[in-house]
N, C-alpha and C positions, 0 to 999 in steps of 0.2 A: 624343781624336779617333781616335787610332791604334787604340784598343780597338774603336770602332765600325766602322772599316774592316776590321779583321781578323776580326771576328765578325758580319759583315753577314748571313750565312746564318742564324745563330742568332736574330738580331733579327727577320728576316723570318718565320722559323718561329713566333716568339712572337706577332708581330702577326697572322699568319694564324690562329693558334690562338685568339686573342682574338676575331677576326672570326667564326670558326666557332662559338665559344662563344656569342657574341651572337645569331647566326642560330638556333642550337639553342634558346636560351632564348626567343626570339621565337616560334619555331614551337611550342614547348611551351605557351606562354601562349595562342597562337591556337587550338590544338586544345582546350585546356581551356575557352576561351571558347565554342567551337562546341558542346562538350558541354553547357555551361550554357544556351546558347541553345536547344539541342534540347530540354532539359527544360522551358524556358519555352514553347517552341512546342507541346509536348505538352499542357501545362496550358491554353494558349490554345485549342487544338483541342477539348479537352473542354468548355470553357466555351462555345465557339461551337456545339458540338453540342447542349448543353443549351438554349441560346437558340434554336437552329433548331427543336428539338422544341417549345418553348413557342410559337413563332410558328406552327408547323403546327397545334397544338391550337387556337390562337386563330382561325386560318383556318377550321378545321373547324367550330368553334362559330359563327363568323360566317356561314358558308354554311348551316348548319342553321337559324340564326335567320332568314336571308333566305328560305329555303325555306318555313319556317312562316309568315312574314309574307306571302309570295305566296299561300299557301294561304288565309289569312284574307281577303285582298283578293279572291281568286277566289270564295270562298264568299259574301262579302258582295255581290259583283256578281251572282252566280247568284240569291241571294235577292231582290235588288232587281229582277232581270229577270223572275223567275217570279211574284212577288207584286205585285198591283196597289197603286198608291199610294192610300191612303185617309186620311181625317182622323178622328182619334179624338177624340170630344167628351167631355170630363170633366163637363160640366154636365148636370143632369137636364132643364133647360128647353132644349129644342132648337128654339127658334122659327125659327132659320135652319138650313138644312141645311148643315152644315160640309163635307160632301163633294160638294157640287154644283159643277159647273163652269159658269162663265158662257160665254156664246156669244162674247163679245168677246175675252177674254184666255186662255181655256182653262186657267186656273190654279185651284188649290184655295184656298178661303178658309180662312185659318188664324186668324182672330180668335177663334173659339170653340173651338179645339182644337189638336191637334198632328198632324202627318202621320206616317204609318208610316215614310216614308223617313228622316225625321230620327231616329226611334227606331232604325232599322237602322244609321244612321251612328254614333249614340251607342254602340250595341252593338259595332259594328266597332272604334271607338276603344278601348273597354274591352278587347276581345279582343287588340288590338295591344299594349296596355300589359301584359296578362297574358303574351303571348308574349315581350315584352321582359324582363319580370321573370323568367321561367323561364330565358331565355338568360343573364341576369346571375347567377342562382343557380348555373347550371352552370359558368359561368366562374369564379366565386368559390370554388366547391367543388373545383375541380381545381387 
């Protein structure tokens, strides 16, 4: 006990040195961890940039698809508006006029044929499928 009382300054310096060593070690590990974290952040930033670019390309393709689809719909509406609705009769014997309108319902009789409007709708559906196929091919190709 006498030794501790007579050398208390030396013991205090030793304890202070150990505390200082512990603080330096902790700081060194923390700085090393920050460096490792900064490397991980850089790789995360690069992967996020790649994903952002892919999302932008997808948005561009989707906007182009919607623009083409609107064009098909506008063209179909224009054709329907400019061309009169008729009934096309596939039979050679046309005893009934398939494009005659009755005075009561003002509708086309479709029992003997098909209307041009339904053909336009079918063509519009086919063109929409074609536009969708082209958009899918562009998306898969990139």
